[in-house]
C-alpha positions as CSV (number, residue, x, y, z in Angstrom):
1,X,0.0,0.0,0.0
2,X,1.5,3.3,-1.1
3,X,1.7,6.5,1.0
4,X,2.7,10.1,0.5
5,X,4.9,12.4,2.6
6,X,3.2,15.7,3.3
7,X,4.4,18.8,5.0
8,X,3.6,22.5,4.9
9,X,5.3,25.7,3.6
10,X,7.3,26.3,6.9
11,X,9.4,23.4,5.5
12,X,12.7,25.1,4.5
13,X,14.2,22.2,2.5
14,X,16.0,22.5,-0.9
15,X,13.6,21.9,-3.8
16,X,15.7,19.1,-5.2
17,X,15.1,17.1,-2.0
18,X,11.4,17.9,-2.0
19,X,11.3,16.5,-5.5
20,X,13.5,13.5,-4.7
21,X,11.0,12.2,-2.1
22,X,7.9,13.4,-4.0
23,X,6.8,15.4,-1.0
24,X,3.4,17.2,-1.1
25,X,3.7,20.7,0.4
26,X,0.6,22.5,1.6
27,X,1.0,26.3,0.9
28,X,0.6,29.0,3.5
29,X,-0.7,32.5,3.2
30,X,1.7,35.4,3.5
31,X,0.6,39.1,3.4
32,X,3.4,41.3,2.2
33,X,2.9,45.0,1.9
34,X,-0.8,44.5,1.8
35,X,-0.7,41.9,-1.0
36,X,-1.6,38.2,-0.3
37,X,0.5,35.3,-1.5
38,X,0.0,31.5,-1.3
39,X,3.6,30.4,-0.7
40,X,5.1,27.0,-1.1
41,X,8.7,26.2,-2.0
42,X,8.4,24.4,-5.3
43,X,5.9,26.7,-7.1
44,X,5.1,30.2,-6.0
45,X,4.5,33.8,-7.0
46,X,6.9,35.2,-4.4
47,X,10.6,34.5,-4.6
48,X,12.7,34.3,-1.4
49,X,15.0,37.1,-2.8
50,X,12.1,39.4,-3.5
51,X,10.7,38.7,-0.1
52,X,13.8,39.7,1.8
53,X,14.3,42.7,-0.5
54,X,10.9,43.9,0.5
55,X,11.7,43.4,4.2
56,X,14.9,45.4,3.9
57,X,12.9,48.2,2.3
58,X,10.7,48.4,5.4
59,X,7.7,46.6,4.1
60,X,5.6,44.6,6.6
61,X,4.8,40.9,6.4
62,X,2.4,38.6,8.2
63,X,1.4,34.9,8.1
64,X,-1.7,32.9,9.0
65,X,-1.9,29.2,10.0
66,X,-3.5,26.4,8.0
67,X,-7.2,25.8,9.0
68,X,-8.9,22.4,9.0
69,X,-10.8,23.1,5.7
70,X,-7.5,23.8,3.9
71,X,-6.1,20.5,5.1
72,X,-9.2,18.7,3.9
73,X,-8.8,20.4,0.5
74,X,-5.2,19.1,0.1
75,X,-5.5,15.7,1.8
76,X,-8.6,14.7,-0.2
77,X,-7.0,14.3,-3.7
78,X,-4.2,12.2,-2.2
79,X,-6.7,9.9,-0.5
80,X,-8.8,9.6,-3.6
81,X,-5.7,8.3,-5.5
82,X,-5.7,5.4,-3.0
83,X,-2.6,6.7,-1.1
84,X,-2.2,7.0,2.6
85,X,-0.7,10.1,4.2
86,X,2.0,10.8,6.8
87,X,2.0,14.5,7.6
88,X,4.7,16.3,9.6
89,X,4.4,20.1,9.9
90,X,5.2,23.1,11.9
91,X,5.7,22.5,15.7
92,X,2.6,22.8,17.8
93,X,4.7,24.9,20.2
94,X,4.6,27.8,17.7
95,X,1.3,27.2,15.8
96,X,-2.1,25.6,16.0
97,X,-1.7,23.8,12.7
98,X,-1.1,20.4,14.3
99,X,-4.5,20.7,16.0
100,X,-6.1,21.7,12.6
101,X,-4.5,18.8,10.9
102,X,-5.9,16.4,13.4
103,X,-9.4,17.9,13.1
104,X,-9.2,17.4,9.3
105,X,-8.0,13.8,9.8
106,X,-10.9,12.9,12.0
107,X,-13.4,14.4,9.5
108,X,-11.8,12.7,6.5
109,X,-11.6,9.2,8.1
110,X,-15.4,9.1,8.2
111,X,-15.4,9.4,4.3
112,X,-12.2,7.3,3.8
113,X,-12.3,4.6,6.5
114,X,-9.8,2.3,4.6
115,X,-7.1,5.0,4.4
116,X,-4.5,5.9,6.9
117,X,-3.7,9.5,7.9
118,X,-0.7,9.7,10.3
119,X,-0.1,13.1,11.9
120,X,3.3,13.3,13.6
121,X,3.6,15.7,16.5
122,X,6.3,18.0,15.3
123,X,8.7,19.8,17.5
124,X,10.5,21.5,14.6
125,X,10.2,24.5,12.4
126,X,11.9,25.9,9.3
127,X,15.1,24.0,8.4
128,X,14.6,21.8,11.4
129,X,11.5,20.5,9.9
130,X,13.3,20.3,6.5
131,X,16.1,18.3,8.2
132,X,13.5,15.9,9.7
133,X,11.6,15.4,6.5
134,X,14.9,14.7,4.7
135,X,15.7,11.9,7.2
136,X,12.1,10.6,6.9
137,X,12.4,10.6,3.1
138,X,15.5,8.5,3.3
139,X,13.8,5.9,5.4
140,X,10.8,5.9,3.0
141,X,13.1,5.0,0.2
142,X,14.6,2.3,2.2
143,X,11.2,0.6,2.2
144,X,9.7,1.5,5.6
145,X,6.0,0.9,5.9
146,X,3.9,3.9,6.9
147,X,3.5,2.5,10.4
148,X,7.3,1.9,10.7
149,X,8.0,5.4,9.4
150,X,5.6,7.0,11.8
151,X,7.2,5.4,14.8
152,X,10.7,6.2,13.5
153,X,9.7,9.9,12.8
154,X,8.3,10.3,16.3
155,X,11.6,9.1,17.8
156,X,14.1,10.9,15.5
157,X,12.7,14.4,15.8
158,X,13.5,14.4,19.5
159,X,17.2,14.0,18.5
160,X,17.3,16.9,16.0
161,X,19.2,19.8,17.4
162,X,18.4,23.4,16.3
163,X,20.7,26.4,17.0
164,X,20.0,29.8,15.4
165,X,20.6,33.5,15.6
166,X,19.0,36.6,14.1
167,X,20.4,39.9,13.0
168,X,17.4,42.1,13.9
169,X,15.8,41.4,17.3
170,X,12.8,43.5,16.5
171,X,11.4,40.7,14.3
172,X,11.3,38.4,17.3
173,X,9.8,41.2,19.4
174,X,7.0,41.8,16.9
175,X,6.2,38.0,17.1
176,X,6.1,38.1,20.9
177,X,9.3,36.2,21.4
178,X,11.1,39.2,23.1
179,X,10.0,42.2,25.0
180,X,10.5,45.6,23.5
181,X,13.1,46.4,26.2
182,X,15.0,43.2,25.5
183,X,15.1,44.0,21.8
184,X,16.2,47.6,22.3
185,X,19.0,46.7,24.8
186,X,20.2,43.7,22.8
187,X,20.4,45.7,19.6
188,X,22.2,48.6,21.3
189,X,24.8,46.2,22.8
190,X,25.0,44.0,19.7
191,X,24.0,41.0,21.8
192,X,22.9,38.0,19.8
193,X,20.7,35.4,21.6
194,X,21.4,31.8,20.6
195,X,18.0,30.3,20.2
196,X,16.7,26.8,20.1
197,X,13.4,24.8,20.7
198,X,12.6,23.0,23.9
199,X,10.9,19.6,24.3
200,X,7.5,21.2,23.6
201,X,8.7,22.8,20.4
202,X,8.7,26.3,21.9
203,X,11.5,28.8,21.3
204,X,13.9,29.6,24.1
205,X,17.2,31.5,24.4
206,X,20.0,29.1,25.3
207,X,22.8,31.7,25.5
208,X,23.6,35.3,24.8
209,X,26.8,36.3,23.0
210,X,28.1,39.5,21.4
211,X,28.5,39.6,17.6
212,X,28.3,37.1,14.7
213,X,31.8,35.6,15.3
214,X,30.9,34.5,18.9
215,X,27.5,33.1,17.8
216,X,29.1,31.0,15.1
217,X,31.8,29.8,17.5
218,X,29.0,28.7,19.9
219,X,27.3,26.7,17.2
220,X,30.5,25.0,16.1
221,X,31.3,24.1,19.6
222,X,27.9,22.5,20.0
223,X,28.4,20.5,16.9
224,X,31.7,19.1,18.3
225,X,30.0,18.3,21.6
226,X,26.8,16.7,20.3
227,X,27.0,15.5,16.7
228,X,25.9,11.9,16.3
229,X,28.6,9.3,15.8
230,X,26.3,7.6,13.3
231,X,25.1,10.5,11.2
232,X,27.5,13.4,10.5
233,X,25.0,15.3,8.3
234,X,24.6,19.0,9.1
235,X,22.3,21.6,7.5
236,X,23.0,25.3,7.5
237,X,20.1,27.6,6.9
238,X,20.1,31.3,6.2
239,X,17.8,34.2,5.8
240,X,19.3,35.8,2.7
241,X,22.8,35.9,4.0
242,X,24.5,33.3,1.8
243,X,28.0,34.6,2.2
244,X,27.8,34.1,6.0
245,X,26.4,30.6,5.4
246,X,29.2,29.6,3.0
247,X,31.8,31.0,5.4
248,X,30.2,29.0,8.3
249,X,30.3,25.9,6.1
250,X,34.0,26.2,5.6
251,X,34.6,26.6,9.4
252,X,32.4,23.6,10.2
253,X,34.3,21.5,7.6
254,X,37.7,22.6,9.1
255,X,36.8,22.4,12.8
256,X,34.4,19.4,13.1
257,X,33.9,15.9,11.8
258,X,30.6,16.9,10.1
259,X,30.0,15.6,6.6
260,X,27.3,16.1,3.9
261,X,26.9,19.8,4.9
262,X,23.9,21.2,3.0
263,X,23.0,24.9,2.8
264,X,19.3,25.8,2.6
265,X,17.3,29.0,2.6
266,X,14.8,30.3,5.1
267,X,11.6,31.0,3.2
268,X,9.1,33.8,3.7
269,X,6.8,32.0,6.2
270,X,9.5,31.7,8.9
271,X,11.4,34.7,7.5
272,X,8.4,36.9,8.4
273,X,9.2,36.2,12.1
274,X,13.0,36.2,12.0
275,X,13.9,38.7,9.3
276,X,17.0,38.9,7.1
277,X,20.2,37.6,8.5
278,X,19.0,34.5,10.4
279,X,21.6,31.8,10.5
280,X,21.0,28.3,11.8
281,X,22.6,24.9,12.1
282,X,20.8,21.5,12.3
283,X,22.1,18.1,13.1
284,X,21.2,14.8,15.0
285,X,22.7,14.1,18.4
286,X,23.0,10.6,19.9
């Protein structure tokens, strides 16, 4: 029995990997400078470059979560083809999409009782979600059944490590992640919080350093401390700061035992809340 990997537009994964595993990506709505876009990585009317250019010009962006009816609209054609679904999306610690997906699942199973819809509780976002989906895609190609893959996905996402920094703290402040005082003081002192997600998928500040160099040193040290002995793959994600991502890649190659280092871009959905200059590393720890 065949099944389809499904995620949403918060997935910041290179398009070639999305295509490789035939993933189905549910678009999300972005409002940029008053204009509405339905964004998803493989086919969209808003490029990542144009999005960050608009942010740097001072234009405002906002997003909205996927509601149950939209999940039904996108799940239904897959089920009608006779395929089952395994869906992994944005962490419930940052959005209500997980709850919406489950509502849609329960409604659809009344009409498709012979199909399986597996909703994985995600504790990831952005390139962390992309990293998770890449690992899941590999196991799918190894021949895992949908039940085996569900169990494996639930276990592996707890081992995915996320470290990231942002250039402009006021994007986090507008999203309610920092107070206005914290954003003002941090910006004035050039303090960069090192952010991650906790066991509930919620953002927290793990450390505070001063400047880009110190933040990158912190992430490299963490890779050396935690990187799995079995999987040396590392993702680097950036919010329209490719030069910094490439430079970080060289440092990681020189200073750690990481392999298969892949650079990916932070798309508009997450970029709305982190702004230009976000830099992240993702890997699996034992």
